[in-house]
Legacy VTK file of the C-alpha trace (Angstrom):
# vtk DataFile Version 3.0
C-alpha trace
ASCII
DATASET POLYDATA
POINTS 328 float
27.832 -53.100 18.774
28.263 -56.914 18.724
31.016 -57.165 16.166
32.098 -60.172 14.820
34.681 -60.101 12.158
36.790 -62.592 10.644
40.244 -62.839 12.059
42.865 -63.283 9.121
46.633 -62.615 8.799
48.063 -59.073 8.148
49.244 -59.794 4.681
45.654 -61.360 3.700
43.900 -60.133 0.663
41.016 -59.137 2.263
41.729 -56.158 4.650
39.824 -55.511 7.655
37.114 -52.847 8.295
36.405 -51.529 11.874
33.264 -51.345 13.856
33.871 -47.360 13.542
33.669 -47.450 9.809
30.625 -49.629 9.755
28.769 -47.465 12.131
29.896 -44.495 10.132
28.575 -46.003 6.929
25.207 -46.802 8.716
24.778 -43.202 9.891
25.422 -41.741 6.362
22.927 -44.352 4.797
20.185 -44.762 7.625
20.682 -41.187 9.197
21.380 -40.245 12.779
19.400 -42.989 14.170
20.816 -45.725 12.141
22.914 -47.553 14.986
24.329 -50.927 14.362
23.522 -53.221 17.055
25.220 -56.257 15.252
27.864 -56.873 12.532
28.856 -60.086 11.386
31.508 -60.687 8.719
30.541 -63.477 6.221
33.271 -65.421 5.202
31.806 -67.387 1.696
33.290 -64.652 -0.548
37.127 -64.197 -1.471
37.181 -60.909 -2.995
34.941 -58.183 -1.269
34.638 -57.945 2.442
30.924 -58.757 3.331
28.858 -58.069 6.367
25.572 -58.734 7.803
24.336 -56.000 9.817
21.494 -55.402 12.185
20.406 -51.693 12.251
18.202 -50.354 14.953
14.804 -49.087 13.182
15.346 -51.524 10.095
12.962 -54.290 9.886
15.735 -56.657 8.213
19.471 -56.914 8.554
21.313 -55.449 5.659
24.216 -56.627 3.688
27.201 -54.276 3.222
30.229 -55.130 0.957
33.277 -53.232 0.882
35.439 -53.682 -2.566
39.309 -54.253 -2.213
41.419 -51.123 -1.953
42.212 -49.778 -5.528
45.763 -50.439 -5.084
45.080 -54.180 -4.313
43.026 -54.742 -7.430
44.225 -56.500 -10.575
44.257 -54.826 -13.857
41.733 -57.427 -15.177
39.304 -56.671 -12.048
39.354 -53.145 -12.198
36.211 -51.573 -10.203
34.193 -54.680 -9.999
31.698 -53.569 -7.546
31.018 -50.249 -9.822
30.603 -52.817 -12.809
28.147 -54.717 -10.777
26.110 -51.461 -9.650
26.031 -50.518 -13.658
24.552 -54.052 -14.556
21.688 -53.448 -11.981
19.311 -52.067 -14.854
20.071 -54.874 -17.271
19.218 -57.754 -14.466
15.630 -56.500 -14.588
14.940 -59.992 -16.047
15.663 -61.814 -12.897
14.901 -58.542 -10.372
12.745 -61.130 -7.718
15.901 -62.958 -7.557
18.347 -60.191 -6.803
19.239 -57.856 -3.935
17.949 -54.487 -3.840
20.596 -51.689 -3.759
20.014 -49.611 -0.689
23.019 -47.261 -1.379
26.318 -47.297 -3.247
29.214 -44.844 -2.084
32.569 -44.525 -4.247
33.535 -41.435 -2.438
36.256 -43.393 -0.203
35.776 -40.358 2.393
34.674 -42.992 5.182
36.519 -46.071 4.250
38.970 -45.624 1.614
36.983 -48.266 -0.512
33.852 -48.451 -2.349
30.996 -50.098 -0.720
27.691 -51.267 -1.571
24.618 -51.418 1.094
22.117 -54.197 -0.014
18.901 -55.900 1.144
19.264 -59.298 2.553
18.155 -62.079 0.540
16.161 -65.056 1.753
17.315 -68.438 2.171
20.796 -69.885 3.035
23.932 -70.055 0.835
23.651 -73.121 -1.743
27.500 -73.730 -1.286
26.728 -74.645 2.214
23.478 -76.306 2.091
23.423 -78.077 -1.508
25.181 -81.067 -0.310
22.617 -81.922 2.468
20.069 -82.985 -0.081
20.031 -86.116 -1.912
22.059 -85.978 -5.142
18.675 -86.868 -7.338
17.137 -83.819 -6.258
20.240 -81.692 -7.618
18.639 -81.858 -11.205
15.934 -79.381 -10.572
18.558 -76.973 -9.055
20.981 -77.305 -12.070
18.107 -77.055 -14.152
16.794 -73.661 -12.703
20.464 -72.100 -13.248
20.278 -73.066 -17.030
16.734 -71.232 -16.760
18.380 -68.120 -15.011
21.602 -68.242 -17.252
19.246 -68.618 -20.441
16.894 -65.650 -19.385
20.227 -63.159 -18.863
21.861 -64.205 -21.702
18.831 -62.971 -23.897
19.804 -59.379 -22.765
21.126 -57.545 -25.474
24.087 -54.764 -25.224
25.669 -51.793 -26.688
29.098 -53.276 -27.317
31.665 -55.724 -26.002
33.330 -55.636 -22.810
32.526 -55.166 -19.050
29.100 -53.520 -18.513
30.357 -50.485 -17.011
32.680 -49.807 -19.893
31.499 -51.791 -23.007
34.167 -49.870 -25.251
35.064 -52.442 -27.855
33.635 -52.587 -31.184
34.288 -56.442 -31.874
34.193 -59.300 -29.863
37.771 -60.249 -30.703
39.137 -56.983 -29.478
37.286 -57.704 -25.888
38.757 -61.236 -25.566
42.220 -60.276 -26.990
42.433 -57.213 -24.255
41.246 -59.411 -21.377
43.805 -61.849 -21.895
46.424 -59.236 -22.317
45.101 -57.812 -18.924
45.311 -61.265 -17.042
49.099 -61.688 -18.428
49.800 -58.362 -17.162
48.713 -59.000 -13.906
50.549 -62.366 -13.710
53.398 -60.396 -14.667
53.027 -57.901 -11.961
52.578 -60.942 -9.490
55.780 -62.248 -10.477
54.249 -65.265 -12.306
54.898 -66.568 -15.840
52.809 -65.313 -18.150
53.962 -66.720 -21.581
51.027 -69.129 -21.731
48.366 -66.266 -21.524
50.259 -64.014 -24.067
50.356 -66.671 -26.602
46.482 -67.079 -26.127
46.026 -63.572 -26.707
48.376 -63.472 -29.864
46.224 -66.683 -31.297
42.853 -64.591 -30.332
44.300 -61.713 -32.403
45.562 -63.702 -35.167
42.339 -65.744 -35.701
39.957 -62.742 -34.981
37.601 -63.577 -37.576
36.451 -66.655 -35.881
35.700 -64.624 -32.575
34.298 -62.090 -34.813
31.527 -64.359 -35.830
29.687 -63.007 -32.739
28.636 -59.845 -33.323
25.866 -59.202 -30.983
26.848 -58.672 -27.375
24.775 -60.317 -24.942
24.940 -60.035 -21.112
27.034 -62.444 -19.373
26.576 -63.141 -15.600
30.579 -63.768 -14.916
30.263 -65.845 -12.177
26.774 -67.506 -11.572
27.159 -70.956 -9.949
26.539 -72.224 -6.530
29.025 -69.881 -4.400
26.562 -66.942 -5.551
23.046 -68.639 -5.076
20.787 -68.748 -2.286
18.402 -71.610 -1.684
15.143 -71.874 0.461
16.025 -73.011 3.846
13.390 -75.715 4.718
12.127 -76.637 1.486
11.939 -80.388 0.543
14.521 -79.899 -2.273
17.010 -76.929 -3.154
14.671 -74.229 -4.434
16.841 -70.950 -5.610
15.667 -68.124 -4.022
18.472 -65.545 -4.880
21.404 -64.809 -6.800
23.972 -62.199 -5.818
27.778 -60.979 -6.342
27.272 -60.502 -10.084
30.213 -58.108 -10.239
32.213 -59.810 -13.097
29.209 -59.172 -15.851
30.071 -58.444 -19.249
28.691 -58.205 -22.887
30.083 -61.044 -25.024
29.417 -64.477 -26.033
27.083 -66.302 -23.957
29.328 -69.521 -24.445
32.271 -67.412 -22.588
30.076 -67.171 -19.398
31.124 -69.148 -16.390
27.888 -71.183 -15.827
28.704 -72.436 -19.438
31.998 -73.688 -18.356
30.586 -75.068 -14.928
27.676 -76.952 -16.596
29.994 -78.520 -18.931
32.703 -79.610 -16.345
31.297 -82.822 -15.078
28.738 -85.351 -16.626
26.517 -85.715 -13.524
23.373 -83.982 -12.048
24.478 -80.648 -13.882
23.349 -82.014 -17.024
19.935 -80.760 -16.063
21.267 -77.456 -17.050
21.371 -77.963 -20.866
17.776 -79.328 -20.565
16.530 -75.482 -19.733
19.407 -73.817 -21.337
19.498 -75.622 -24.644
22.305 -77.733 -26.247
25.746 -76.155 -26.779
26.895 -75.438 -30.540
29.255 -77.900 -31.524
30.604 -76.599 -34.682
34.383 -76.444 -35.389
34.304 -72.441 -34.547
32.146 -72.638 -31.808
34.820 -75.481 -30.165
37.870 -73.304 -31.038
36.245 -70.224 -29.483
35.496 -72.149 -26.361
39.287 -73.188 -25.928
40.152 -69.576 -25.990
37.415 -69.010 -23.229
38.708 -71.817 -21.087
42.182 -70.394 -21.278
40.794 -67.132 -20.074
38.896 -68.715 -17.146
42.026 -70.796 -16.283
43.951 -67.502 -16.130
41.624 -65.719 -14.190
41.388 -68.703 -11.500
45.328 -68.918 -11.553
45.218 -65.033 -10.144
42.607 -65.913 -7.652
44.722 -69.119 -6.605
47.834 -66.762 -6.205
45.918 -64.164 -4.438
45.111 -66.764 -1.685
48.664 -68.328 -1.472
47.559 -71.707 -2.954
50.927 -72.484 -4.903
50.037 -76.073 -5.774
46.803 -74.858 -7.710
49.146 -71.991 -9.459
51.469 -74.505 -10.843
48.797 -77.122 -12.065
47.200 -74.268 -13.801
50.059 -74.249 -16.222
49.671 -77.671 -17.237
45.864 -77.135 -17.647
46.409 -74.040 -19.984
49.163 -75.950 -22.024
46.652 -78.818 -22.836
44.082 -76.310 -24.009
46.674 -74.366 -26.225
47.590 -77.686 -27.778
43.744 -77.604 -28.939
44.521 -74.210 -30.259
47.456 -74.556 -32.443
LINES 1 329
328 0 1 2 3 4 5 6 7 8 9 10 11 12 13 14 15 16 17 18 19 20 21 22 23 24 25 26 27 28 29 30 31 32 33 34 35 36 37 38 39 40 41 42 43 44 45 46 47 48 49 50 51 52 53 54 55 56 57 58 59 60 61 62 63 64 65 66 67 68 69 70 71 72 73 74 75 76 77 78 79 80 81 82 83 84 85 86 87 88 89 90 91 92 93 94 95 96 97 98 99 100 101 102 103 104 105 106 107 108 109 110 111 112 113 114 115 116 117 118 119 120 121 122 123 124 125 126 127 128 129 130 131 132 133 134 135 136 137 138 139 140 141 142 143 144 145 146 147 148 149 150 151 152 153 154 155 156 157 158 159 160 161 162 163 164 165 166 167 168 169 170 171 172 173 174 175 176 177 178 179 180 181 182 183 184 185 186 187 188 189 190 191 192 193 194 195 196 197 198 199 200 201 202 203 204 205 206 207 208 209 210 211 212 213 214 215 216 217 218 219 220 221 222 223 224 225 226 227 228 229 230 231 232 233 234 235 236 237 238 239 240 241 242 243 244 245 246 247 248 249 250 251 252 253 254 255 256 257 258 259 260 261 262 263 264 265 266 267 268 269 270 271 272 273 274 275 276 277 278 279 280 281 282 283 284 285 286 287 288 289 290 291 292 293 294 295 296 297 298 299 300 301 302 303 304 305 306 307 308 309 310 311 312 313 314 315 316 317 318 319 320 321 322 323 324 325 326 327
């Protein structure tokens, strides 16, 4: 086997997978003839460990993704891979863009981690290739993201919360618990969490504003350039696939990551709104957007901490304080 892992420090969050483990997985999924000839770890993602694997007898390489060990997962990120798997039927509205699940294994008897085997999407990562196009051509790319987000947000759900466990009857309960979970993770990481707890208390106190959202809709959780493939040789950036939608949930579409990212800058991404439609600017919607921004900032703070970016962790407190001032 030509095995090409990414060398990381021993204390890195993303723990290694051995060549023998990859081979065992492929024997399980493809049978005794499923011999791995090449396995290359891909470095774009910062949560799961992802490999492009060539298996003898298969027409195309496959993608094998390994979740972190259960003990390394934050409370606010419980079983994301299982959540992604549970979301597949609900993403039928964008099925041509999604990788096909070949196998899922939660047994932990081969690797000690959840893993998914998926089809390889056509194209190249937008995070690597988009910048090679002239900026005026980016508008079509962002307009298409708006179309995809609008399509996904039209899917209705049974309750509020993660897709795998939509346990909340109201949106305020789901938002409050998610803020509390992030605060608990910050506590466990030895970081100050008073700002997230304050946001959770405000969400509970003003639950009526959050509970104006009565119909759970499907949120992508992480749809943006890092999880998008574009055509390799097209004259302009054309989206060919989306992947790693493991943070999906049922809730208010305004709380979704692409809404935040489309609002972050007044540049080519304004084309997103041409396809998606205008944002709700009423006072209650604006108040809710501040709660959602704190939740995003808290989750990003955990990500910064996980990857040892102390400066970014520190800056996140100033960012949350500025948004909190808008809530009180």
